[in-house]
Backbone of each chain as nested JSON, in Angstrom:
{
  "chains": [
    {"id": "A", "residues": [
      {"number": 1, "name": "MET", "atoms": {"N": [-2.216, -20.588, 6.795], "CA": [-2.349, -19.126, 6.757], "C": [-2.812, -18.644, 8.128]}},
      {"number": 2, "name": "SER", "atoms": {"N": [-2.131, -17.653, 8.675], "CA": [-2.49, -17.153, 9.999], "C": [-3.796, -16.37, 9.929]}},
      {"number": 3, "name": "THR", "atoms": {"N": [-4.345, -16.078, 11.107], "CA": [-5.594, -15.302, 11.171], "C": [-5.4, -13.922, 10.562]}},
      {"number": 4, "name": "THR", "atoms": {"N": [-4.222, -13.319, 10.833], "CA": [-3.941, -11.998, 10.276], "C": [-3.911, -12.054, 8.753]}},
      {"number": 5, "name": "ASP", "atoms": {"N": [-3.252, -13.063, 8.219], "CA": [-3.196, -13.226, 6.761], "C": [-4.591, -13.414, 6.184]}},
      {"number": 6, "name": "ARG", "atoms": {"N": [-5.427, -14.183, 6.886], "CA": [-6.799, -14.425, 6.388], "C": [-7.576, -13.117, 6.316]}},
      {"number": 7, "name": "ILE", "atoms": {"N": [-7.377, -12.259, 7.324], "CA": [-8.091, -10.981, 7.338], "C": [-7.633, -10.119, 6.168]}},
      {"number": 8, "name": "PHE", "atoms": {"N": [-6.303, -9.996, 5.996], "CA": [-5.792, -9.109, 4.957], "C": [-6.038, -9.66, 3.55]}},
      {"number": 9, "name": "HIS", "atoms": {"N": [-6.223, -10.968, 3.427], "CA": [-6.496, -11.541, 2.122], "C": [-7.989, -11.681, 1.854]}},
      {"number": 10, "name": "SER", "atoms": {"N": [-8.802, -11.272, 2.827], "CA": [-10.244, -11.344, 2.634], "C": [-10.674, -10.3, 1.623]}},
      {"number": 11, "name": "ARG", "atoms": {"N": [-11.663, -10.632, 0.799], "CA": [-12.155, -9.651, -0.173], "C": [-12.892, -8.511, 0.514]}},
      {"number": 12, "name": "TRP", "atoms": {"N": [-13.235, -8.661, 1.789], "CA": [-13.984, -7.629, 2.498], "C": [-13.102, -6.709, 3.312]}},
      {"number": 13, "name": "TRP", "atoms": {"N": [-11.801, -6.972, 3.389], "CA": [-10.912, -6.173, 4.239], "C": [-10.86, -4.721, 3.771]}},
      {"number": 14, "name": "LEU", "atoms": {"N": [-10.469, -4.5, 2.515], "CA": [-10.342, -3.128, 2.021], "C": [-11.687, -2.419, 1.906]}},
      {"number": 15, "name": "PRO", "atoms": {"N": [-12.757, -3.105, 1.467], "CA": [-14.052, -2.425, 1.49], "C": [-14.46, -1.987, 2.892]}},
      {"number": 16, "name": "ALA", "atoms": {"N": [-14.192, -2.813, 3.888], "CA": [-14.546, -2.451, 5.262], "C": [-13.739, -1.231, 5.718]}},
      {"number": 17, "name": "VAL", "atoms": {"N": [-12.451, -1.217, 5.409], "CA": [-11.61, -0.069, 5.77], "C": [-12.109, 1.184, 5.07]}},
      {"number": 18, "name": "SER", "atoms": {"N": [-12.483, 1.067, 3.802], "CA": [-12.991, 2.216, 3.046], "C": [-14.256, 2.773, 3.679]}},
      {"number": 19, "name": "LEU", "atoms": {"N": [-15.159, 1.893, 4.089], "CA": [-16.399, 2.351, 4.711], "C": [-16.125, 3.016, 6.062]}},
      {"number": 20, "name": "VAL", "atoms": {"N": [-15.209, 2.453, 6.829], "CA": [-14.868, 3.053, 8.124], "C": [-14.267, 4.445, 7.923]}},
      {"number": 21, "name": "LEU", "atoms": {"N": [-13.373, 4.569, 6.954], "CA": [-12.785, 5.88, 6.664], "C": [-13.859, 6.864, 6.213]}},
      {"number": 22, "name": "GLY", "atoms": {"N": [-14.796, 6.374, 5.389], "CA": [-15.892, 7.226, 4.949], "C": [-16.739, 7.705, 6.123]}},
      {"number": 23, "name": "ALA", "atoms": {"N": [-16.979, 6.812, 7.07], "CA": [-17.757, 7.18, 8.257], "C": [-17.009, 8.205, 9.099]}},
      {"number": 24, "name": "ILE", "atoms": {"N": [-15.7, 8.04, 9.218], "CA": [-14.885, 9.001, 9.981], "C": [-14.92, 10.37, 9.309]}},
      {"number": 25, "name": "MET", "atoms": {"N": [-14.819, 10.362, 7.969], "CA": [-14.889, 11.633, 7.232], "C": [-16.245, 12.296, 7.447]}},
      {"number": 26, "name": "LEU", "atoms": {"N": [-17.312, 11.496, 7.357], "CA": [-18.655, 12.041, 7.557], "C": [-18.78, 12.652, 8.947]}},
      {"number": 27, "name": "ALA", "atoms": {"N": [-18.263, 11.948, 9.948], "CA": [-18.335, 12.461, 11.316], "C": [-17.567, 13.772, 11.449]}},
      {"number": 28, "name": "ALA", "atoms": {"N": [-16.38, 13.824, 10.818], "CA": [-15.557, 15.04, 10.906], "C": [-16.267, 16.215, 10.244]}},
      {"number": 29, "name": "PHE", "atoms": {"N": [-16.822, 15.968, 9.06], "CA": [-17.546, 17.029, 8.37], "C": [-18.764, 17.465, 9.186]}},
      {"number": 30, "name": "ALA", "atoms": {"N": [-19.468, 16.491, 9.76], "CA": [-20.669, 16.815, 10.531], "C": [-20.316, 17.663, 11.752]}},
      {"number": 31, "name": "ILE", "atoms": {"N": [-19.229, 17.296, 12.422], "CA": [-18.778, 18.075, 13.587], "C": [-18.424, 19.486, 13.162]}},
      {"number": 32, "name": "GLY", "atoms": {"N": [-17.872, 19.62, 11.935], "CA": [-17.517, 20.944, 11.44], "C": [-18.689, 21.709, 10.876]}},
      {"number": 33, "name": "GLY", "atoms": {"N": [-19.871, 21.111, 10.898], "CA": [-21.07, 21.805, 10.451], "C": [-21.328, 21.708, 8.956]}},
      {"number": 34, "name": "ASN", "atoms": {"N": [-20.691, 20.737, 8.296], "CA": [-20.849, 20.623, 6.843], "C": [-21.229, 19.178, 6.502]}},
      {"number": 35, "name": "THR", "atoms": {"N": [-22.423, 18.791, 6.912], "CA": [-22.85, 17.401, 6.737], "C": [-22.988, 17.011, 5.271]}},
      {"number": 36, "name": "SER", "atoms": {"N": [-23.391, 17.952, 4.441], "CA": [-23.589, 17.6, 3.021], "C": [-22.282, 17.17, 2.369]}},
      {"number": 37, "name": "ASP", "atoms": {"N": [-21.205, 17.904, 2.632], "CA": [-19.901, 17.488, 2.099], "C": [-19.462, 16.161, 2.713]}},
      {"number": 38, "name": "GLY", "atoms": {"N": [-19.824, 15.964, 3.962], "CA": [-19.511, 14.704, 4.618], "C": [-20.209, 13.533, 3.947]}},
      {"number": 39, "name": "LEU", "atoms": {"N": [-21.453, 13.741, 3.559], "CA": [-22.193, 12.69, 2.862], "C": [-21.576, 12.406, 1.5]}},
      {"number": 40, "name": "GLN", "atoms": {"N": [-21.11, 13.445, 0.833], "CA": [-20.431, 13.244, -0.451], "C": [-19.145, 12.441, -0.256]}},
      {"number": 41, "name": "ALA", "atoms": {"N": [-18.398, 12.787, 0.768], "CA": [-17.159, 12.052, 1.051], "C": [-17.47, 10.596, 1.371]}},
      {"number": 42, "name": "PHE", "atoms": {"N": [-18.509, 10.355, 2.151], "CA": [-18.898, 8.981, 2.474], "C": [-19.326, 8.236, 1.211]}},
      {"number": 43, "name": "ALA", "atoms": {"N": [-20.023, 8.924, 0.331], "CA": [-20.457, 8.292, -0.917], "C": [-19.259, 7.889, -1.772]}},
      {"number": 44, "name": "VAL", "atoms": {"N": [-18.258, 8.758, -1.816], "CA": [-17.046, 8.426, -2.582], "C": [-16.38, 7.187, -1.993]}},
      {"number": 45, "name": "MET", "atoms": {"N": [-16.236, 7.144, -0.68], "CA": [-15.585, 5.993, -0.045], "C": [-16.428, 4.739, -0.178]}},
      {"number": 46, "name": "ALA", "atoms": {"N": [-17.759, 4.89, -0.175], "CA": [-18.631, 3.731, -0.396], "C": [-18.443, 3.209, -1.818]}},
      {"number": 47, "name": "GLY", "atoms": {"N": [-18.242, 4.12, -2.76], "CA": [-17.956, 3.717, -4.14], "C": [-16.65, 2.953, -4.241]}},
      {"number": 48, "name": "VAL", "atoms": {"N": [-15.645, 3.44, -3.507], "CA": [-14.361, 2.734, -3.482], "C": [-14.533, 1.341, -2.885]}},
      {"number": 49, "name": "ALA", "atoms": {"N": [-15.318, 1.263, -1.804], "CA": [-15.569, -0.027, -1.159], "C": [-16.251, -0.988, -2.132]}},
      {"number": 50, "name": "ALA", "atoms": {"N": [-17.243, -0.488, -2.853], "CA": [-17.955, -1.331, -3.818], "C": [-17.036, -1.77, -4.948]}},
      {"number": 51, "name": "LEU", "atoms": {"N": [-16.173, -0.845, -5.385], "CA": [-15.234, -1.165, -6.464], "C": [-14.337, -2.332, -6.076]}},
      {"number": 52, "name": "PHE", "atoms": {"N": [-13.806, -2.28, -4.877], "CA": [-12.923, -3.362, -4.436], "C": [-13.697, -4.63, -4.096]}},
      {"number": 53, "name": "ALA", "atoms": {"N": [-14.897, -4.477, -3.525], "CA": [-15.674, -5.652, -3.123], "C": [-16.114, -6.472, -4.33]}},
      {"number": 54, "name": "PHE", "atoms": {"N": [-16.531, -5.806, -5.381], "CA": [-17.088, -6.515, -6.523], "C": [-16.18, -6.492, -7.749]}},
      {"number": 55, "name": "GLY", "atoms": {"N": [-15.155, -5.682, -7.715], "CA": [-14.241, -5.612, -8.854], "C": [-13.041, -6.518, -8.718]}},
      {"number": 56, "name": "ALA", "atoms": {"N": [-12.747, -6.923, -7.487], "CA": [-11.542, -7.722, -7.25], "C": [-11.595, -9.068, -7.955]}},
      {"number": 57, "name": "SER", "atoms": {"N": [-12.792, -9.616, -8.095], "CA": [-12.908, -10.923, -8.75], "C": [-12.814, -10.789, -10.27]}},
      {"number": 58, "name": "ARG", "atoms": {"N": [-12.97, -9.574, -10.787], "CA": [-12.937, -9.363, -12.233], "C": [-11.617, -8.767, -12.71]}},
      {"number": 59, "name": "SER", "atoms": {"N": [-10.882, -8.156, -11.817], "CA": [-9.641, -7.484, -12.185], "C": [-8.511, -7.967, -11.292]}},
      {"number": 60, "name": "GLU", "atoms": {"N": [-7.445, -8.469, -11.903], "CA": [-6.303, -8.929, -11.108], "C": [-5.632, -7.757, -10.408]}},
      {"number": 61, "name": "THR", "atoms": {"N": [-5.676, -6.582, -11.041], "CA": [-5.081, -5.398, -10.407], "C": [-5.831, -5.041, -9.132]}},
      {"number": 62, "name": "LEU", "atoms": {"N": [-7.16, -4.978, -9.22], "CA": [-7.951, -4.675, -8.025], "C": [-7.798, -5.788, -6.989]}},
      {"number": 63, "name": "GLY", "atoms": {"N": [-7.752, -7.022, -7.453], "CA": [-7.573, -8.129, -6.523], "C": [-6.233, -8.06, -5.823]}},
      {"number": 64, "name": "GLY", "atoms": {"N": [-5.201, -7.67, -6.567], "CA": [-3.884, -7.554, -5.967], "C": [-3.796, -6.42, -4.967]}},
      {"number": 65, "name": "LEU", "atoms": {"N": [-4.449, -5.316, -5.296], "CA": [-4.441, -4.175, -4.389], "C": [-5.353, -4.417, -3.198]}},
      {"number": 66, "name": "GLY", "atoms": {"N": [-6.484, -5.064, -3.446], "CA": [-7.523, -5.171, -2.431], "C": [-7.349, -6.292, -1.441]}},
      {"number": 67, "name": "GLY", "atoms": {"N": [-6.657, -7.364, -1.833], "CA": [-6.479, -8.419, -0.84], "C": [-6.556, -9.824, -1.378]}},
      {"number": 68, "name": "PRO", "atoms": {"N": [-7.647, -10.235, -2.034], "CA": [-7.777, -11.635, -2.434], "C": [-6.666, -12.115, -3.355]}},
      {"number": 69, "name": "GLY", "atoms": {"N": [-6.236, -11.23, -4.263], "CA": [-5.194, -11.645, -5.206], "C": [-3.822, -11.141, -4.831]}},
      {"number": 70, "name": "ARG", "atoms": {"N": [-3.646, -10.767, -3.574], "CA": [-2.397, -10.169, -3.142], "C": [-1.346, -11.24, -2.924]}},
      {"number": 71, "name": "ASP", "atoms": {"N": [-0.297, -11.168, -3.726], "CA": [0.828, -12.07, -3.535], "C": [2.064, -11.222, -3.241]}},
      {"number": 72, "name": "GLU", "atoms": {"N": [3.244, -11.862, -3.216], "CA": [4.444, -11.132, -2.815], "C": [4.778, -10.011, -3.787]}},
      {"number": 73, "name": "ARG", "atoms": {"N": [4.475, -10.215, -5.07], "CA": [4.772, -9.176, -6.062], "C": [3.889, -7.953, -5.82]}},
      {"number": 74, "name": "TRP", "atoms": {"N": [2.594, -8.179, -5.549], "CA": [1.709, -7.065, -5.27], "C": [2.079, -6.383, -3.951]}},
      {"number": 75, "name": "ALA", "atoms": {"N": [2.529, -7.15, -2.98], "CA": [2.977, -6.55, -1.724], "C": [4.171, -5.632, -1.98]}},
      {"number": 76, "name": "MET", "atoms": {"N": [5.084, -6.048, -2.883], "CA": [6.246, -5.233, -3.208], "C": [5.832, -3.983, -3.978]}},
      {"number": 77, "name": "ILE", "atoms": {"N": [4.896, -4.129, -4.912], "CA": [4.407, -2.98, -5.671], "C": [3.769, -1.964, -4.724]}},
      {"number": 78, "name": "ASP", "atoms": {"N": [2.951, -2.47, -3.798], "CA": [2.286, -1.602, -2.824], "C": [3.31, -0.888, -1.949]}},
      {"number": 79, "name": "LEU", "atoms": {"N": [4.336, -1.624, -1.522], "CA": [5.367, -1.027, -0.669], "C": [6.122, 0.074, -1.399]}},
      {"number": 80, "name": "ARG", "atoms": {"N": [6.494, -0.192, -2.656], "CA": [7.23, 0.806, -3.44], "C": [6.365, 2.027, -3.727]}},
      {"number": 81, "name": "ALA", "atoms": {"N": [5.084, 1.806, -4.023], "CA": [4.181, 2.931, -4.282], "C": [4.0, 3.771, -3.016]}},
      {"number": 82, "name": "SER", "atoms": {"N": [3.912, 3.1, -1.874], "CA": [3.785, 3.823, -0.601], "C": [5.039, 4.64, -0.317]}},
      {"number": 83, "name": "ALA", "atoms": {"N": [6.196, 4.049, -0.606], "CA": [7.456, 4.761, -0.386], "C": [7.541, 5.982, -1.288]}},
      {"number": 84, "name": "LEU", "atoms": {"N": [7.127, 5.839, -2.549], "CA": [7.157, 6.964, -3.481], "C": [6.209, 8.067, -3.013]}},
      {"number": 85, "name": "ALA", "atoms": {"N": [4.999, 7.661, -2.593], "CA": [4.038, 8.648, -2.108], "C": [4.585, 9.374, -0.876]}},
      {"number": 86, "name": "GLY", "atoms": {"N": [5.209, 8.619, 0.021], "CA": [5.795, 9.244, 1.212], "C": [6.914, 10.187, 0.857]}},
      {"number": 87, "name": "PHE", "atoms": {"N": [7.755, 9.793, -0.081], "CA": [8.87, 10.644, -0.492], "C": [8.366, 11.945, -1.123]}},
      {"number": 88, "name": "VAL", "atoms": {"N": [7.383, 11.829, -1.992], "CA": [6.815, 13.02, -2.638], "C": [6.174, 13.931, -1.598]}},
      {"number": 89, "name": "LEU", "atoms": {"N": [5.431, 13.324, -0.675], "CA": [4.744, 14.131, 0.348], "C": [5.754, 14.864, 1.236]}},
      {"number": 90, "name": "ILE", "atoms": {"N": [6.803, 14.154, 1.645], "CA": [7.822, 14.781, 2.489], "C": [8.521, 15.909, 1.731]}},
      {"number": 91, "name": "THR", "atoms": {"N": [8.783, 15.696, 0.448], "CA": [9.429, 16.737, -0.367], "C": [8.545, 17.978, -0.448]}},
      {"number": 92, "name": "VAL", "atoms": {"N": [7.258, 17.761, -0.644], "CA": [6.323, 18.893, -0.715], "C": [6.247, 19.603, 0.64]}},
      {"number": 93, "name": "VAL", "atoms": {"N": [6.224, 18.842, 1.725], "CA": [6.17, 19.433, 3.064], "C": [7.412, 20.287, 3.313]}},
      {"number": 94, "name": "ILE", "atoms": {"N": [8.579, 19.771, 2.964], "CA": [9.813, 20.532, 3.157], "C": [9.82, 21.775, 2.281]}},
      {"number": 95, "name": "GLY", "atoms": {"N": [9.357, 21.609, 1.041], "CA": [9.283, 22.768, 0.143], "C": [8.34, 23.835, 0.672]}},
      {"number": 96, "name": "ALA", "atoms": {"N": [7.209, 23.416, 1.183], "CA": [6.242, 24.368, 1.742], "C": [6.814, 25.047, 2.99]}},
      {"number": 97, "name": "TRP", "atoms": {"N": [7.533, 24.274, 3.814], "CA": [8.159, 24.842, 5.006], "C": [9.181, 25.905, 4.622]}},
      {"number": 98, "name": "LEU", "atoms": {"N": [10.023, 25.596, 3.645], "CA": [11.028, 26.554, 3.188], "C": [10.369, 27.814, 2.612]}},
      {"number": 99, "name": "TYR", "atoms": {"N": [9.273, 27.619, 1.892], "CA": [8.553, 28.762, 1.324], "C": [8.012, 29.663, 2.434]}},
      {"number": 100, "name": "GLU", "atoms": {"N": [7.432, 29.033, 3.462], "CA": [6.908, 29.801, 4.592], "C": [8.021, 30.543, 5.31]}},
      {"number": 101, "name": "ILE", "atoms": {"N": [9.138, 29.853, 5.526], "CA": [10.282, 30.466, 6.208], "C": [10.796, 31.66, 5.404]}},
      {"number": 102, "name": "ALA", "atoms": {"N": [10.888, 31.478, 4.073], "CA": [11.402, 32.548, 3.22], "C": [10.47, 33.751, 3.204]}},
      {"number": 103, "name": "ASN", "atoms": {"N": [9.185, 33.517, 3.531], "CA": [8.236, 34.613, 3.577], "C": [8.058, 35.178, 4.985]}},
      {"number": 104, "name": "GLY", "atoms": {"N": [8.978, 34.826, 5.852], "CA": [8.976, 35.396, 7.193], "C": [7.996, 34.749, 8.152]}},
      {"number": 105, "name": "GLU", "atoms": {"N": [7.375, 33.65, 7.744], "CA": [6.446, 32.944, 8.637], "C": [7.21, 31.952, 9.509]}},
      {"number": 106, "name": "ASP", "atoms": {"N": [6.49, 31.355, 10.482], "CA": [7.173, 30.436, 11.401], "C": [7.275, 29.008, 10.846]}},
      {"number": 107, "name": "GLY", "atoms": {"N": [6.619, 28.76, 9.725], "CA": [6.748, 27.449, 9.083], "C": [5.72, 26.428, 9.516]}},
      {"number": 108, "name": "SER", "atoms": {"N": [4.837, 26.794, 10.455], "CA": [3.796, 25.866, 10.886], "C": [2.736, 25.712, 9.8]}},
      {"number": 109, "name": "PRO", "atoms": {"N": [2.1, 24.549, 9.677], "CA": [2.364, 23.304, 10.398], "C": [3.403, 22.411, 9.725]}},
      {"number": 110, "name": "TYR", "atoms": {"N": [4.061, 22.983, 8.693], "CA": [4.951, 22.136, 7.88], "C": [6.163, 21.658, 8.673]}},
      {"number": 111, "name": "ALA", "atoms": {"N": [6.632, 22.499, 9.602], "CA": [7.765, 22.078, 10.418], "C": [7.397, 20.858, 11.26]}},
      {"number": 112, "name": "GLN", "atoms": {"N": [6.216, 20.912, 11.857], "CA": [5.765, 19.792, 12.677], "C": [5.529, 18.543, 11.833]}},
      {"number": 113, "name": "LEU", "atoms": {"N": [4.934, 18.721, 10.657], "CA": [4.697, 17.58, 9.769], "C": [6.024, 16.964, 9.327]}},
      {"number": 114, "name": "GLY", "atoms": {"N": [6.983, 17.813, 9.004], "CA": [8.292, 17.301, 8.605], "C": [8.984, 16.573, 9.743]}},
      {"number": 115, "name": "ALA", "atoms": {"N": [8.825, 17.095, 10.958], "CA": [9.423, 16.437, 12.12], "C": [8.803, 15.063, 12.347]}},
      {"number": 116, "name": "ILE", "atoms": {"N": [7.487, 14.974, 12.21], "CA": [6.803, 13.682, 12.354], "C": [7.291, 12.699, 11.3]}},
      {"number": 117, "name": "ALA", "atoms": {"N": [7.442, 13.179, 10.068], "CA": [7.931, 12.303, 9.004], "C": [9.35, 11.818, 9.287]}},
      {"number": 118, "name": "GLY", "atoms": {"N": [10.19, 12.712, 9.77], "CA": [11.56, 12.316, 10.102], "C": [11.603, 11.291, 11.218]}},
      {"number": 119, "name": "LEU", "atoms": {"N": [10.801, 11.506, 12.242], "CA": [10.745, 10.543, 13.344], "C": [10.207, 9.193, 12.874]}},
      {"number": 120, "name": "ALA", "atoms": {"N": [9.189, 9.238, 12.005], "CA": [8.628, 7.981, 11.483], "C": [9.68, 7.212, 10.704]}},
      {"number": 121, "name": "TYR", "atoms": {"N": [10.506, 7.928, 9.946], "CA": [11.575, 7.279, 9.181], "C": [12.584, 6.613, 10.114]}},
      {"number": 122, "name": "ILE", "atoms": {"N": [12.957, 7.334, 11.181], "CA": [13.91, 6.768, 12.14], "C": [13.321, 5.535, 12.823]}},
      {"number": 123, "name": "VAL", "atoms": {"N": [12.045, 5.614, 13.193], "CA": [11.387, 4.455, 13.807], "C": [11.383, 3.281, 12.826]}},
      {"number": 124, "name": "GLY", "atoms": {"N": [11.113, 3.573, 11.569], "CA": [11.131, 2.523, 10.554], "C": [12.502, 1.873, 10.44]}},
      {"number": 125, "name": "LEU", "atoms": {"N": [13.547, 2.701, 10.487], "CA": [14.912, 2.16, 10.428], "C": [15.184, 1.268, 11.638]}},
      {"number": 126, "name": "VAL", "atoms": {"N": [14.802, 1.723, 12.808], "CA": [15.058, 0.96, 14.037], "C": [14.319, -0.377, 13.985]}},
      {"number": 127, "name": "ILE", "atoms": {"N": [13.065, -0.341, 13.589], "CA": [12.282, -1.578, 13.515], "C": [12.868, -2.505, 12.459]}},
      {"number": 128, "name": "GLY", "atoms": {"N": [13.205, -1.928, 11.313], "CA": [13.777, -2.755, 10.246], "C": [15.081, -3.393, 10.652]}},
      {"number": 129, "name": "ARG", "atoms": {"N": [15.909, -2.645, 11.362], "CA": [17.189, -3.172, 11.818], "C": [16.98, -4.256, 12.881]}},
      {"number": 130, "name": "ALA", "atoms": {"N": [16.006, -4.04, 13.768], "CA": [15.749, -5.021, 14.831], "C": [15.256, -6.347, 14.26]}},
      {"number": 131, "name": "ARG", "atoms": {"N": [14.476, -6.253, 13.156], "CA": [13.936, -7.47, 12.547], "C": [14.972, -8.197, 11.713]}},
      {"number": 132, "name": "GLY", "atoms": {"N": [16.096, -7.532, 11.442], "CA": [17.136, -8.182, 10.649], "C": [16.914, -7.972, 9.187]}}
    ]},
    {"id": "B", "residues": [
      {"number": 1, "name": "MET", "atoms": {"N": [-0.768, -17.089, -5.977], "CA": [0.016, -16.267, -6.877], "C": [-0.834, -15.907, -8.096]}},
      {"number": 2, "name": "SER", "atoms": {"N": [-0.828, -14.651, -8.452], "CA": [-1.688, -14.195, -9.535], "C": [-1.098, -14.532, -10.9]}},
      {"number": 3, "name": "ARG", "atoms": {"N": [-1.966, -14.511, -11.892], "CA": [-1.531, -14.77, -13.269], "C": [-0.533, -13.716, -13.716]}},
      {"number": 4, "name": "GLN", "atoms": {"N": [-0.767, -12.462, -13.295], "CA": [0.155, -11.375, -13.647], "C": [1.55, -11.652, -13.095]}},
      {"number": 5, "name": "THR", "atoms": {"N": [1.616, -12.184, -11.887], "CA": [2.915, -12.473, -11.289], "C": [3.626, -13.583, -12.046]}},
      {"number": 6, "name": "ILE", "atoms": {"N": [2.888, -14.623, -12.399], "CA": [3.478, -15.698, -13.196], "C": [4.012, -15.149, -14.509]}},
      {"number": 7, "name": "ASN", "atoms": {"N": [3.225, -14.298, -15.148], "CA": [3.625, -13.695, -16.418], "C": [4.895, -12.867, -16.229]}},
      {"number": 8, "name": "SER", "atoms": {"N": [4.957, -12.115, -15.142], "CA": [6.136, -11.283, -14.878], "C": [7.376, -12.126, -14.627]}},
      {"number": 9, "name": "ILE", "atoms": {"N": [7.203, -13.256, -13.946], "CA": [8.34, -14.149, -13.71], "C": [8.822, -14.752, -15.015]}},
      {"number": 10, "name": "GLU", "atoms": {"N": [7.874, -15.184, -15.851], "CA": [8.237, -15.785, -17.14], "C": [8.975, -14.801, -18.03]}},
      {"number": 11, "name": "LYS", "atoms": {"N": [8.592, -13.531, -17.964], "CA": [9.226, -12.507, -18.788], "C": [10.438, -11.894, -18.11]}},
      {"number": 12, "name": "GLU", "atoms": {"N": [10.83, -12.472, -16.966], "CA": [11.991, -12.016, -16.206], "C": [11.875, -10.55, -15.803]}},
      {"number": 13, "name": "ARG", "atoms": {"N": [10.676, -10.116, -15.602], "CA": [10.461, -8.764, -15.111], "C": [10.338, -8.74, -13.597]}},
      {"number": 14, "name": "TYR", "atoms": {"N": [10.163, -9.895, -13.006], "CA": [10.063, -9.997, -11.545], "C": [10.845, -11.211, -11.086]}},
      {"number": 15, "name": "THR", "atoms": {"N": [11.674, -10.998, -10.067], "CA": [12.449, -12.091, -9.477], "C": [11.743, -12.554, -8.21]}},
      {"number": 16, "name": "PRO", "atoms": {"N": [11.288, -13.792, -8.157], "CA": [10.557, -14.261, -6.982], "C": [11.47, -14.378, -5.775]}},
      {"number": 17, "name": "SER", "atoms": {"N": [10.846, -14.358, -4.614], "CA": [11.587, -14.571, -3.378], "C": [12.057, -16.021, -3.315]}},
      {"number": 18, "name": "LEU", "atoms": {"N": [12.993, -16.298, -2.431], "CA": [13.528, -17.65, -2.309], "C": [12.441, -18.674, -1.957]}},
      {"number": 19, "name": "PRO", "atoms": {"N": [11.582, -18.398, -0.953], "CA": [10.514, -19.363, -0.673], "C": [9.61, -19.631, -1.871]}},
      {"number": 20, "name": "LEU", "atoms": {"N": [9.288, -18.591, -2.629], "CA": [8.429, -18.779, -3.795], "C": [9.162, -19.563, -4.877]}},
      {"number": 21, "name": "ALA", "atoms": {"N": [10.434, -19.258, -5.071], "CA": [11.222, -19.97, -6.07], "C": [11.304, -21.458, -5.726]}},
      {"number": 22, "name": "ILE", "atoms": {"N": [11.519, -21.76, -4.468], "CA": [11.583, -23.156, -4.034], "C": [10.221, -23.834, -4.222]}},
      {"number": 23, "name": "ALA", "atoms": {"N": [9.139, -23.112, -3.881], "CA": [7.788, -23.671, -4.04], "C": [7.505, -23.972, -5.511]}},
      {"number": 24, "name": "LEU", "atoms": {"N": [7.916, -23.068, -6.39], "CA": [7.717, -23.299, -7.819], "C": [8.525, -24.499, -8.291]}},
      {"number": 25, "name": "ALA", "atoms": {"N": [9.766, -24.584, -7.834], "CA": [10.612, -25.704, -8.233], "C": [10.014, -27.028, -7.777]}},
      {"number": 26, "name": "ARG", "atoms": {"N": [9.514, -27.051, -6.56], "CA": [8.903, -28.284, -6.049], "C": [7.653, -28.639, -6.827]}},
      {"number": 27, "name": "TYR", "atoms": {"N": [6.887, -27.627, -7.213], "CA": [5.662, -27.868, -7.973], "C": [5.969, -28.565, -9.287]}},
      {"number": 28, "name": "PHE", "atoms": {"N": [7.059, -28.117, -9.938], "CA": [7.433, -28.708, -11.217], "C": [8.391, -29.881, -11.061]}},
      {"number": 29, "name": "ASP", "atoms": {"N": [8.675, -30.244, -9.822], "CA": [9.574, -31.365, -9.539], "C": [10.941, -31.16, -10.191]}},
      {"number": 30, "name": "ARG", "atoms": {"N": [11.43, -29.942, -10.052], "CA": [12.744, -29.599, -10.591], "C": [13.54, -28.911, -9.495]}},
      {"number": 31, "name": "SER", "atoms": {"N": [14.831, -28.724, -9.722], "CA": [15.628, -27.938, -8.793], "C": [15.457, -26.458, -9.138]}},
      {"number": 32, "name": "VAL", "atoms": {"N": [15.782, -25.611, -8.168], "CA": [15.668, -24.166, -8.389], "C": [16.584, -23.725, -9.531]}},
      {"number": 33, "name": "GLU", "atoms": {"N": [17.788, -24.334, -9.578], "CA": [18.748, -23.943, -10.611], "C": [18.282, -24.305, -12.013]}},
      {"number": 34, "name": "GLU", "atoms": {"N": [17.456, -25.352, -12.108], "CA": [16.957, -25.743, -13.436], "C": [15.915, -24.741, -13.95]}},
      {"number": 35, "name": "ILE", "atoms": {"N": [15.223, -24.096, -13.041], "CA": [14.138, -23.201, -13.451], "C": [14.604, -21.739, -13.541]}},
      {"number": 36, "name": "PHE", "atoms": {"N": [15.439, -21.349, -12.599], "CA": [15.856, -19.946, -12.558], "C": [17.346, -19.831, -12.859]}},
      {"number": 37, "name": "HIS", "atoms": {"N": [17.674, -18.853, -13.662], "CA": [19.062, -18.606, -14.022], "C": [19.422, -17.19, -13.645]}},
      {"number": 38, "name": "VAL", "atoms": {"N": [20.653, -17.041, -13.136], "CA": [21.132, -15.713, -12.754], "C": [22.176, -15.278, -13.751]}},
      {"number": 39, "name": "ASP", "atoms": {"N": [21.949, -14.136, -14.37], "CA": [22.922, -13.607, -15.326], "C": [23.91, -12.713, -14.592]}},
      {"number": 40, "name": "HIS", "atoms": {"N": [25.182, -13.019, -14.694], "CA": [26.214, -12.206, -14.012], "C": [26.784, -11.145, -14.933]}}
    ]}
  ]
}
């Protein structure tokens, strides 16, 4: 198993990412002058971290999502769920852009978000094609 | 490989990748064709 695989299969990988995201949220809220909401957001992410850290050994679902129990089937489930989430998000962004346009607005920021999503898709195609 | 994945393979709800299929066949000391069947 490579070093990268060891990291992603570690039971601490997803909890660590959750805590880092929680810290980033707290910092963002604090910069915006709303530290209390930031602390709540950090608490939620700390709860998620604890759930994966201590729940993965008790639940195959959490283990599969979190890392230790992740096999090829869970990797495929995660990939398909990510694709569905991306598709839904892009659809909502396009719908919101069209709504803004129909109301005489310039469509920001939905136009930019949609453009980023389109570029990301093209990059994904190029990378996928290059890898064979 | 998780227990859920084994269960899914047994119930033919999940088709394993070629490397996994070969690994399973070797584990049971059988050929891949003896363990997995493709319905046309």
